[in-house]
C-alpha positions as CSV (number, residue, x, y, z in Angstrom):
1,M,-6.0,-2.0,-6.4
2,A,-3.0,-4.1,-7.4
3,L,-0.3,-2.8,-9.7
4,D,-0.1,-4.7,-13.0
5,Y,3.3,-6.3,-13.6
6,S,4.7,-3.8,-16.1
7,T,3.7,-0.8,-13.8
8,F,5.2,-2.6,-10.8
9,K,8.4,-3.3,-12.7
10,T,8.7,0.4,-13.8
11,V,8.1,1.6,-10.2
12,I,10.9,-0.6,-9.0
13,E,13.3,0.4,-11.8
14,N,12.7,4.1,-11.1
15,N,12.4,4.1,-7.3
16,G,14.1,1.0,-5.8
17,P,12.4,-1.2,-3.2
18,V,8.6,-1.3,-2.9
19,A,6.7,-2.5,0.1
20,R,3.2,-4.0,-0.2
21,V,0.8,-3.2,2.7
22,L,-2.1,-5.7,2.9
23,I,-5.0,-5.8,5.3
24,L,-5.2,-9.3,6.7
25,E,-7.5,-8.8,9.6
26,T,-10.0,-6.2,10.8
27,K,-12.1,-5.7,14.0
28,G,-15.1,-3.5,14.2
29,S,-15.9,-0.8,11.7
30,T,-13.1,-0.1,9.2
31,P,-12.8,2.1,6.2
32,R,-11.4,-0.7,4.0
33,G,-11.9,-4.5,4.1
34,L,-9.8,-7.6,4.0
35,G,-7.4,-7.9,1.1
36,T,-7.1,-4.1,0.6
37,E,-3.6,-3.3,-0.4
38,M,-1.4,-0.4,-1.1
39,Y,2.2,-0.1,-2.3
40,V,4.8,2.3,-0.7
41,W,8.2,3.3,-2.0
42,A,10.7,6.0,-1.1
43,N,8.9,8.9,-2.8
44,G,5.4,7.7,-3.5
45,T,2.5,5.4,-2.9
46,H,-0.2,3.6,-4.9
47,G,-3.6,2.8,-3.4
48,T,-4.9,3.3,0.1
49,I,-5.7,1.2,3.1
50,G,-8.2,3.9,4.3
51,G,-6.1,6.8,5.3
52,G,-5.7,8.0,8.9
53,T,-3.1,6.9,11.5
54,L,-2.8,3.3,10.2
55,E,-1.9,4.4,6.7
56,F,0.4,7.1,8.0
57,E,2.2,4.5,10.2
58,A,2.4,2.0,7.3
59,I,4.0,4.7,5.0
60,K,6.4,5.8,7.8
61,A,7.6,2.2,8.4
């Protein structure tokens, strides 16, 4: 669920730095597959990598 360029630009202009979280490898059963991405900024997110502890840790980082 990638952000289109104009939305991405607006998010950066309004919120500052944005981190992209991308699933590059999985083992066993996972809620989301390879290439799944989410974007995280100081006061928001876009997309999900499946919720749970992994997503919480990605947002916290």
